[in-house]
N, C-alpha and C positions, 0 to 999 in steps of 0.2 A: 169954848172947847169942852167944858164939862157937859153942856147940853147935848153935844153930838155924841159923846161917849155914853151918856145915860140913855140915849135913844138906840144906840147900836146894841147895847147889852141885852135888852129884851128881844131884839130881833135875832141875836145869836142863840139865845135860849130857845126861841121858837123853832129855829132851824135844827138845833140839836135834838129837841123833843121830836120833831117830825122825822128826822133821820133814825132816831132810836125806835120810834113806832114802826117805821117802814121795815127796819131790820128785824124786829121781833115778830112782825106779822107774818114773815116767811116761815116761822116755826109753828104757827097755828095750823093745826090739821096735818102737820108733818108726820110721816110714818117712820118708825124706828127701822133701821137698815135690816135687822134680823127679821122683823115682821114683814117688811117688803119682800125680802128673799123668799120667805115661807109662802106668801101670797102668790108670788110669781111661780114658784115650784108647783103649788096646788093647781094653778090655772094652766099648767103646761109649759112653763118657762118660756123659751124662745120659739115655741111652736105658734107661728102666726101666718095669716093669709099673705101678709107682705113678704115673708120669707119665701113662700111658694111662688108668688108672682115674680119676685125678683130673680129667683133661680131659673124659672122657665123663660123669662125675658132674656136673661143672660145666655141661656142655651140657644134660644131662637136667633139671637144676634150672632153667636159664635158660628152657627151653621148657615146663617143667611136665609132663614125660612120663617114663615109665620107661625107654624105649629110644630111641635116636637112630638114624635111618637116614642113612647117609653114602655118598658116592661115592669118597672117597679119604682115606687117613690117611698122614701123613708124620711120621717121628720123626727128629730130628736129635741129634747128640751134644752140642749145647750146651743140652740140656734144653729143647727146644721141640717141641711137638706141633702139627702143622697138620692141620686136619680140614675137609673140604668136606661140609657138612650139608644134607640136604633139610629145608626148613622144614616142620614137622609141620602147621602151619596152612595152608600154601601149598605142597604137595608138588611143584609144577612149578618152584619156585624153589630155587636153591642159594645158600648163604652160606659163605664161608671164614672159619674162626676159627683163632686161635693161642692156645696155652696154655703158660705158662712154668713150670708146676708150682705156681703160686700164683694168678696172675691170668688170667682168660679175657678175651682181647681182644674188641674190638668186631667185629661181622660185616662182612665185605667182600662185596658182591654179586658173584656169578659169572654171566657170561652163559651162557645155555642156548640151544642151537640147537633149532629146531622138529623136527629129525631125531633129537635125542638121546632115547634110550629110558632115562629115569631109573629106571624099574622094573627093567630088566635090569642096570643098572650099580650099583644100591644094595645095601647090606648093613648088618648091625648088628654090633656088637662081639662078641656071643655066637656069631656065625658064623665067627669067627676065634679059636679057643681058644688059638692060639700066642701071641697078644698078652697072655694072662694070665701069661705068663712070658717077658717080653722079654729078660731076662738070659740065659736058656737059648737063645733064638733067636740072640742075639749070639754066644754061645759056639759053638753049632752051625755058624753061618755061618763063623766063623773056622776051625774045624776042617775043614769041608767045602771051604773055598776052596783050601787048600794053599798059601796065600800066607805066606811067611816075614815076620815082623814086620808083619803086616797089622793094619789098624784098620778098624772098621766106621764108615763115614762117613754112613750113612743107611739108614733102613728105609721102604719105601713099600708100602702095601696098596691094591689096587684090584681091580675086577672087570671083565674083558672077557667071556670066555665063562664063566670061573669065578673065584673069589677066590684071589689069590696074594699072599704077602708076599715082596717083593724086598729083599734086603739087599746093599748095596754094600760090598765089602771092598777096601781100597786099601793099598798100600805105596809106598815111593819108586820101585819098579821095575815094579809091575804093579797091575792092577785086575781083580776078579772079581765077577760078579753071581751071587749064590746065591738061587735062587727056592724058596720053601717052599709046601707045601700049607697050608690053613687050620689043620690040626692040628699043624703044626710039622715035618712030614716033608720033608726036602730033595727037591726035584722036579727041579731043573736047576742045574748049575754051569757058568757061561759065562765063560771068560776074555775080557776085552775088550782 
Protein backbone atom coordinates (compact mmCIF):
# COMPACT_ATOMS: atom_id res chain seq x y z
CA UNK A 1 0.00 0.00 0.00
CA UNK A 2 2.80 2.41 0.84
CA UNK A 3 4.30 1.77 -2.58
CA UNK A 4 1.09 2.80 -4.36
CA UNK A 5 0.65 6.01 -2.37
CA UNK A 6 4.32 6.99 -2.87
CA UNK A 7 3.82 6.61 -6.66
CA UNK A 8 0.55 8.58 -6.66
CA UNK A 9 1.97 11.55 -4.75
CA UNK A 10 4.54 12.54 -7.43
CA UNK A 11 1.86 12.14 -10.11
CA UNK A 12 -0.47 14.47 -8.18
CA UNK A 13 2.31 17.03 -7.87
CA UNK A 14 2.97 16.80 -11.61
CA UNK A 15 -0.72 17.37 -12.38
CA UNK A 16 -0.89 20.27 -9.91
CA UNK A 17 2.19 21.92 -11.43
CA UNK A 18 0.83 21.45 -14.96
CA UNK A 19 -2.54 22.98 -14.01
CA UNK A 20 -0.85 25.91 -12.26
CA UNK A 21 1.40 26.56 -15.26
CA UNK A 22 -1.56 26.39 -17.63
CA UNK A 23 -3.59 28.78 -15.49
CA UNK A 24 -0.75 31.28 -15.17
CA UNK A 25 0.21 31.16 -18.84
CA UNK A 26 -3.12 32.81 -19.67
CA UNK A 27 -1.86 35.90 -17.86
CA UNK A 28 1.31 36.17 -19.93
CA UNK A 29 0.80 38.89 -22.51
CA UNK A 30 -2.58 39.81 -21.07
CA UNK A 31 -3.62 43.44 -21.46
CA UNK A 32 -4.96 45.48 -18.57
CA UNK A 33 -8.68 46.25 -19.09
CA UNK A 34 -8.12 50.03 -19.06
CA UNK A 35 -5.30 49.69 -21.62
CA UNK A 36 -7.51 47.47 -23.77
CA UNK A 37 -10.38 50.00 -23.64
CA UNK A 38 -7.98 52.83 -24.57
CA UNK A 39 -6.56 50.84 -27.50
CA UNK A 40 -10.07 50.04 -28.74
CA UNK A 41 -11.13 53.69 -28.48
CA UNK A 42 -8.00 54.83 -30.35
CA UNK A 43 -8.68 52.32 -33.13
CA UNK A 44 -12.31 53.36 -33.56
CA UNK A 45 -14.02 51.23 -30.94
CA UNK A 46 -16.80 49.19 -32.51
CA UNK A 47 -16.31 50.58 -36.01
CA UNK A 48 -15.63 47.42 -38.00
CA UNK A 49 -16.17 46.01 -41.45
CA UNK A 50 -18.14 43.19 -39.82
CA UNK A 51 -20.62 45.71 -38.37
CA UNK A 52 -21.19 47.24 -41.82
CA UNK A 53 -21.54 43.85 -43.56
CA UNK A 54 -23.87 42.55 -40.86
CA UNK A 55 -26.07 45.64 -41.04
CA UNK A 56 -26.36 45.57 -44.82
CA UNK A 57 -26.99 41.81 -44.83
CA UNK A 58 -29.79 42.31 -42.29
CA UNK A 59 -31.31 45.11 -44.37
CA UNK A 60 -31.13 43.06 -47.59
CA UNK A 61 -32.80 40.15 -45.79
CA UNK A 62 -35.52 42.42 -44.38
CA UNK A 63 -36.39 43.76 -47.83
CA UNK A 64 -35.75 40.49 -49.68
CA UNK A 65 -33.25 42.03 -52.10
CA UNK A 66 -29.58 41.55 -52.95
CA UNK A 67 -28.48 45.19 -52.61
CA UNK A 68 -29.86 48.12 -50.65
CA UNK A 69 -29.88 51.69 -51.95
CA UNK A 70 -29.06 54.21 -49.21
CA UNK A 71 -28.62 57.96 -48.82
CA UNK A 72 -26.40 57.90 -45.72
CA UNK A 73 -24.34 55.60 -43.53
CA UNK A 74 -23.14 56.53 -40.03
CA UNK A 75 -20.79 54.36 -37.98
CA UNK A 76 -20.18 55.16 -34.33
CA UNK A 77 -17.52 53.80 -31.97
CA UNK A 78 -20.16 52.27 -29.69
CA UNK A 79 -20.77 49.59 -32.34
CA UNK A 80 -23.80 51.18 -33.91
CA UNK A 81 -24.53 51.50 -37.60
CA UNK A 82 -27.13 54.02 -38.74
CA UNK A 83 -28.41 53.74 -42.31
CA UNK A 84 -30.99 55.77 -44.24
CA UNK A 85 -32.51 53.36 -46.75
CA UNK A 86 -34.62 53.87 -49.87
CA UNK A 87 -37.50 51.45 -49.58
CA UNK A 88 -37.11 49.14 -52.62
CA UNK A 89 -40.90 48.82 -52.89
CA UNK A 90 -41.45 52.58 -52.55
CA UNK A 91 -38.26 54.32 -53.76
CA UNK A 92 -39.64 57.77 -53.00
CA UNK A 93 -39.63 56.91 -49.29
CA UNK A 94 -36.72 56.80 -46.85
CA UNK A 95 -36.46 54.92 -43.56
CA UNK A 96 -33.72 55.20 -40.94
CA UNK A 97 -32.45 51.99 -39.34
CA UNK A 98 -29.97 51.26 -36.59
CA UNK A 99 -27.97 48.06 -36.24
CA UNK A 100 -25.97 47.15 -33.13
CA UNK A 101 -24.07 44.21 -34.54
CA UNK A 102 -26.88 41.78 -33.70
CA UNK A 103 -30.29 43.42 -33.87
CA UNK A 104 -31.68 45.50 -36.72
CA UNK A 105 -33.92 48.18 -35.24
CA UNK A 106 -37.36 49.08 -36.49
CA UNK A 107 -37.60 51.59 -39.36
CA UNK A 108 -38.08 55.26 -38.52
CA UNK A 109 -39.69 57.22 -41.38
CA UNK A 110 -37.63 60.10 -42.78
CA UNK A 111 -39.34 63.12 -44.31
CA UNK A 112 -38.46 63.67 -47.94
CA UNK A 113 -38.86 67.06 -49.59
CA UNK A 114 -40.42 67.23 -53.05
CA UNK A 115 -37.20 68.93 -54.17
CA UNK A 116 -34.94 66.06 -52.94
CA UNK A 117 -33.38 64.15 -55.83
CA UNK A 118 -33.09 60.74 -54.21
CA UNK A 119 -31.63 59.20 -57.37
CA UNK A 120 -28.73 61.67 -57.23
CA UNK A 121 -28.18 61.13 -53.48
CA UNK A 122 -28.47 57.31 -53.39
CA UNK A 123 -25.69 54.76 -53.52
CA UNK A 124 -25.06 51.10 -52.69
CA UNK A 125 -22.44 49.55 -50.42
CA UNK A 126 -20.47 48.19 -53.38
CA UNK A 127 -19.93 51.78 -54.55
CA UNK A 128 -17.89 52.44 -51.37
CA UNK A 129 -15.18 49.73 -51.35
CA UNK A 130 -13.43 51.49 -48.44
CA UNK A 131 -16.20 50.18 -46.16
CA UNK A 132 -15.04 46.63 -46.86
CA UNK A 133 -12.10 47.47 -44.59
CA UNK A 134 -13.34 49.95 -41.98
CA UNK A 135 -10.39 49.15 -39.73
CA UNK A 136 -7.95 50.37 -42.41
CA UNK A 137 -10.09 53.48 -42.93
CA UNK A 138 -9.82 54.21 -39.21
CA UNK A 139 -6.04 53.65 -39.20
CA UNK A 140 -5.58 55.82 -42.31
CA UNK A 141 -7.70 58.61 -40.83
CA UNK A 142 -5.65 58.59 -37.63
CA UNK A 143 -2.39 58.67 -39.62
CA UNK A 144 -3.61 61.38 -42.02
CA UNK A 145 -5.03 63.62 -39.30
CA UNK A 146 -1.73 64.31 -37.59
CA UNK A 147 -3.61 64.50 -34.27
CA UNK A 148 -1.59 63.25 -31.29
CA UNK A 149 -3.60 60.83 -29.16
CA UNK A 150 -6.50 61.13 -31.59
CA UNK A 151 -9.56 58.91 -31.54
CA UNK A 152 -12.00 58.30 -34.36
CA UNK A 153 -15.39 59.45 -33.11
CA UNK A 154 -17.47 58.71 -36.18
CA UNK A 155 -17.61 57.81 -39.85
CA UNK A 156 -20.27 59.21 -42.19
CA UNK A 157 -20.81 58.34 -45.82
CA UNK A 158 -23.07 60.35 -48.08
CA UNK A 159 -23.35 61.62 -51.61
CA UNK A 160 -23.67 65.22 -52.67
CA UNK A 161 -21.96 65.50 -56.06
CA UNK A 162 -19.96 62.33 -55.40
CA UNK A 163 -19.71 59.74 -52.63
CA UNK A 164 -17.29 60.49 -49.78
CA UNK A 165 -16.53 58.89 -46.44
CA UNK A 166 -15.91 61.50 -43.74
CA UNK A 167 -14.01 60.42 -40.63
CA UNK A 168 -13.86 62.64 -37.52
CA UNK A 169 -10.67 62.38 -35.47
CA UNK A 170 -10.65 64.09 -32.07
CA UNK A 171 -8.30 64.56 -29.17
CA UNK A 172 -8.66 66.64 -26.02
CA UNK A 173 -7.03 69.58 -27.87
CA UNK A 174 -8.13 69.31 -31.51
CA UNK A 175 -10.52 67.93 -34.13
CA UNK A 176 -9.78 67.04 -37.73
CA UNK A 177 -12.12 65.88 -40.48
CA UNK A 178 -10.49 63.42 -42.89
CA UNK A 179 -12.46 62.88 -46.10
CA UNK A 180 -11.88 59.81 -48.27
CA UNK A 181 -12.74 58.84 -51.82
CA UNK A 182 -14.95 55.72 -52.08
CA UNK A 183 -11.85 53.54 -52.61
CA UNK A 184 -10.29 54.74 -49.33
CA UNK A 185 -7.86 57.31 -50.73
CA UNK A 186 -7.61 60.40 -48.49
CA UNK A 187 -9.14 63.36 -50.33
CA UNK A 188 -9.12 66.18 -47.77
CA UNK A 189 -7.73 66.78 -44.27
CA UNK A 190 -9.54 69.67 -42.62
CA UNK A 191 -8.63 70.86 -39.10
CA UNK A 192 -11.73 72.19 -37.35
